[in-house]
C-alpha positions in Angstrom: 125.8 -66.7 -49.6 126.2 -70.0 -50.2 127.8 -71.0 -53.9 126.5 -73.8 -55.6 128.2 -76.3 -56.1 129.9 -76.2 -52.9 131.9 -78.8 -50.7 129.0 -80.3 -49.1 126.7 -80.3 -52.0 129.3 -82.5 -54.0 129.8 -84.8 -51.3 126.1 -85.2 -51.3 125.9 -85.8 -55.1 128.9 -88.2 -54.6 127.3 -90.3 -51.7 123.8 -90.0 -53.6 125.2 -91.5 -56.8 127.0 -94.2 -54.7 123.4 -95.2 -53.1 121.5 -95.2 -56.3 119.9 -92.0 -55.6 120.6 -90.2 -59.0 120.1 -92.6 -61.6 121.8 -92.0 -65.1 119.5 -92.2 -67.9 121.1 -95.2 -69.3 118.9 -97.0 -66.4 115.7 -95.8 -67.6 113.6 -98.2 -69.9 113.6 -97.5 -73.6 110.6 -96.7 -75.9 110.2 -99.2 -78.5 110.2 -96.6 -81.5 109.3 -99.2 -84.1 106.3 -100.5 -81.8 105.2 -96.8 -81.6 105.5 -96.8 -85.1 103.4 -99.8 -85.7 100.6 -98.8 -83.5 100.3 -95.3 -85.2 100.0 -97.0 -88.4 97.4 -99.3 -87.0 95.4 -96.3 -85.9 95.6 -94.4 -89.1 94.5 -97.5 -91.4 91.8 -97.7 -88.5 90.7 -94.5 -89.3 90.9 -94.6 -93.1 93.4 -91.4 -93.3 96.0 -90.9 -95.4 99.6 -90.3 -93.9 99.4 -86.5 -94.5 95.7 -86.1 -93.1 96.6 -88.4 -90.1 99.6 -86.3 -89.4 98.4 -82.9 -89.7 95.4 -83.9 -87.5 98.0 -83.6 -84.6 100.0 -80.8 -85.9 103.0 -83.0 -87.4 104.5 -82.8 -91.1 104.4 -85.9 -93.1 108.1 -86.2 -93.5 108.5 -86.1 -89.4 105.3 -88.6 -89.2 107.4 -91.2 -91.7 110.2 -91.1 -89.6 108.5 -91.3 -86.3 106.6 -94.5 -88.2 110.2 -95.6 -89.6 111.7 -95.8 -85.8 114.2 -92.9 -86.9 112.3 -90.3 -84.7 110.7 -90.8 -81.1 107.1 -89.6 -80.9 107.1 -86.5 -78.5 104.4 -86.5 -75.5 102.9 -83.6 -76.9 101.9 -85.2 -80.4 101.1 -88.3 -78.2 98.7 -86.2 -76.2 97.1 -84.7 -79.4 96.7 -87.8 -80.8 94.7 -89.2 -77.8 92.7 -86.4 -77.6 91.6 -86.0 -81.1 91.0 -89.7 -81.7 90.1 -91.1 -78.5 93.1 -93.6 -77.8 95.5 -93.4 -75.0 99.0 -92.6 -74.4 99.2 -96.0 -72.9 98.1 -97.7 -76.2 100.6 -95.5 -78.4 103.6 -96.1 -76.2 103.0 -99.5 -74.6 100.5 -101.2 -76.8 97.5 -101.5 -74.3 94.2 -101.8 -75.7 92.2 -102.0 -72.8 90.9 -98.7 -72.8 90.2 -98.0 -76.4 86.7 -97.7 -77.8 85.7 -101.4 -79.2 85.4 -100.4 -82.6 88.8 -98.7 -82.8 90.2 -101.7 -81.0 88.7 -104.4 -83.3 90.1 -102.4 -86.4 93.5 -101.8 -84.7 94.0 -105.4 -83.8 93.2 -106.5 -87.3 95.4 -104.0 -88.7 98.4 -105.2 -86.2 98.0 -108.6 -87.1 98.2 -108.4 -90.8 100.7 -105.9 -91.0 98.9 -103.6 -93.4 
């Protein structure tokens, strides 16, 4: 019976790290949490919803939503997926700001809200 970790597995891990095969989390791109918050608020304004109604539409309490908008808390992928499904936006919009695949009426309203800072 082979025990984990054994000498061979530890050598593999060491070599793999030296070759860059096992990346640390520090090398991962960071999510612009404030940007996510601005895009959530722009969508909320475009939908003409209160913070409470918007947050509850995808299962988040208003306090957590405020922390997400303020960049204090990261938007979870499950919540982003629920927003995308509920409101017809993409996760690319939420996390990266890509407007290309949004419905035209939402895109125009979101752009207006992002540019005015409302």
